[in-house]
NUZA-603771 format. One record per residue (C-alpha): z, y, x; residue in one letter. Coordinates in steps of 0.05 Angstrom, whole numbers, plus 32768, in hexadecimal, padded with zeros to 4 digits. Layout:
REM residues N
ZYXa/...
This chain:
REM residues 235
78DB7F9886FFx/78A97F8486D0x/78857FBB86ADx/786D7F97866Ax/785B7FB88633x/78927F9B8607x/78C87F878634x/78DD7F9D867Bx/78FD7F6086A7x/792E7F6B86DBx/792B7F4F8710x/78EE7F218717x/79127EED874Dx/794C7EC18730x/79767EBE876Ex/79AF7E808770x/79E27E8287B6x/79D47E3687B9x/7A0B7E0887C5x/7A077DBE87BDx/7A327DA18785x/7A3D7DE28766x/7A257DFE8723x/7A0B7E44872Fx/79F37E7D8700x/79C77EBC870Cx/79A97EE986D1x/79707F1D86C5x/79707F528691x/793D7F658658x/79327FA58641x/79097FB78606x/78E47FFC8610x/78C47FF985CFx/78DA800E8587x/78CF7FC8856Dx/78F77F868570x/78DC7F5A85A6x/78E87F1385A1x/78EE7EEB85E4x/78E87EA485F8x/78FA7E888644x/78DC7E448662x/78E57E20869Ax/78BA7DF186C7x/78FD7DC986D3x/79247DCA868Cx/795E7D9386A3x/796C7DBD86DFx/797A7DFD86B9x/79A17E1A8681x/79897E598663x/79B47E868635x/79957E988609x/79527E7B8616x/79367E9B85D7x/79507EDF85ADx/79417F228598x/79427F6885C0x/794E7FA38593x/79247FE48599x/793C800785DCx/79737FD285ECx/797E7FA0861Ex/798F7F598621x/79AB7F2A865Cx/79967EE68665x/79C37EB78691x/799E7E7C86B5x/79CF7E3F86D2x/79BF7E1186FBx/79D77DCF86F8x/79F97DB08736x/79CF7D94876Ex/79DD7D5F8797x/79A97D6C87CEx/798A7DAD87E8x/793D7DB587F2x/791F7DBD8831x/792B7E058850x/79477E118809x/79027E1D87EAx/78FD7E1987A0x/78BC7E118773x/78E37E198735x/78C97E528705x/78DA7E6D86CAx/78A97E8E868Fx/78C07EC78667x/78987ED18620x/789C7F0D85FAx/78787F2585B7x/78897F568582x/78B87F3D8548x/78BF7F5B84FBx/78EC7F9384F7x/79397F7A84EEx/79217F2D8508x/795F7F088525x/795D7ECD8557x/795D7EA28519x/79167EB68504x/78FB7EA38545x/78C47E698544x/78987E4B8576x/785F7E678554x/786F7EAD856Ax/785A7E9D85B4x/781E7E7D85A1x/77E27EA485B7x/77B57E7E8598x/77D57E908553x/77BD7ED78566x/77FB7EF3857Cx/78037F2885ADx/782A7F0085E4x/78427F1E862Dx/78587EED865Fx/787C7EF8869Fx/78907EC486D6x/78CB7EBA86F7x/78D37E9F873Fx/79157E788755x/792D7E878798x/796B7E6487B9x/79947E9387ECx/79CB7E78881Bx/7A0E7E8587FDx/7A397EC48824x/7A677EAB885Ax/7AAE7EC48856x/7AC07EF4888Cx/7AE87EDC88C6x/7B337EE988C5x/7B487F2088F5x/7B907F288902x/7BB87F6488DDx/7BBF7FA28904x/7B817F8D893Bx/7B3E7FA58942x/7B037F738942x/7AEF7F678989x/7B277F8989AAx/7B5D7F6989DBx/7BA37F7789D5x/7BBF7FB589EBx/7BED7FAD8A2Cx/7C2D7FD78A31x/7C2680158A4Fx/7C53802B8A8Bx/7C6180748A9Bx/7C8680868AD5x/7CA180408AD9x/7CB7803C8A90x/7C9E80238A51x/7C88806D8A3Bx/7CCA80878A32x/7CD7806789E7x/7D1D805289D5x/7D08800E89CBx/7CE5800B8A10x/7D2380248A30x/7D4D7FEB8A12x/7D147FB68A24x/7D217FD48A6Dx/7D6D7FCF8A65x/7D6E7F8F8A49x/7D3D7F7B8A8Bx/7D677F988ABBx/7DA67F738A9Fx/7D807F308AA4x/7D677F398AE4x/7DB37F488B00x/7DCF7F0A8AD7x/7D967EDA8AF8x/7DAC7EFA8B3Ax/7DF87EEE8B34x/7DEB7EA18B13x/7DC07E978B53x/7DEF7EB18B82x/7E2C7E858B60x/7DFD7E458B66x/7DF57E4F8BADx/7E3D7E518BB7x/7E4C7E198B8Ax/7E1C7DF08BAEx/7E3E7E098BFBx/7E867DF28BDCx/7E697DAC8BC9x/7E4B7DA38C09x/7E8B7DB88C2Fx/7EBA7D918C03x/7E907D568C0Ex/7E937D5F8C5Cx/7EDA7D638C55x/7EE47D248C2Fx/7EB87CFE8C60x/7EE57D1B8CA5x/7F267CFD8C76x/7F077CBB8C72x/7EF97CB98CB6x/7F3F7CCE8CC9x/7F617CA88C9Ex/7F357C678CB5x/7F497C7B8CFCx/7F957C878CEFx/7F987C408CD3x/7F847C218D1Ax/7FBA7C498D3Ex/80027C528D44x/80277C858D1Fx/7FE87C958CFBx/80117CB28CC0x/80217CEC8CF2x/7FDB7CFC8D03x/7FC67CFB8CBFx/7FFC7D2A8CA6x/7FF27D5D8CE2x/7FA17D578CCDx/7FB07D638C85x/7FD27DA28C8Fx/7F977DB88CC1x/7F687DAB8C8Dx/7F907DCD8C58x/7F8B7E0B8C84x/7F3F7E098C88x/7F3B7E098C40x/7F707E438C3Ax/7F487E678C68x/7F047E5A8C43x/7F207E728C05x/7F417EAB8C23x/7EFE7EC48C3Dx/7ED07EBA8BFCx/7F0C7EE68BDAx/
């Protein structure tokens, strides 16, 4: 804070969170600690780059005034974000009841014998704040997912855990039954294939021999007996 005879200035550094192609503003406050009307004027070394509102004004006795400085959008960033721009704030005692319309350039001319206080303000560029990293709801940063806790071979004894275990048991039983049926189906298919091969051989041999029909009938009855016996064995 600048502690002049007329105005206190806070802060003395104009900090801009620098971003390319974006208009950025910051502010400082003037505090009149006297019983006089105090006129002020703001100058800058780079007037095309900044807009100051108000750039001139009157601070009433024991009052404050906020000044907003807006930096125009920049196309490129300076090296290491170092800025050499500066501002100069001039202040002087104005006549009682003075308004901003009464301010003239001669009021801040020291050669005219006026008491003019001056204070320099630096421009500082700072990196914009980074957004926080997203964290999954209900989880703690840096912690891994919590595994299920088993107690005495169960999932903690809760109702949901018991239902999960029951479902898991039924699924295991179903998989076992399906596996068994699949094996039996494969065995039956293999057995049927073997029977068809034997029938083809017998039919071929019966065509070459006499009385082949009788032999085939006897063989067929024999095979039917085998199939019936296999079926009874499964049941």
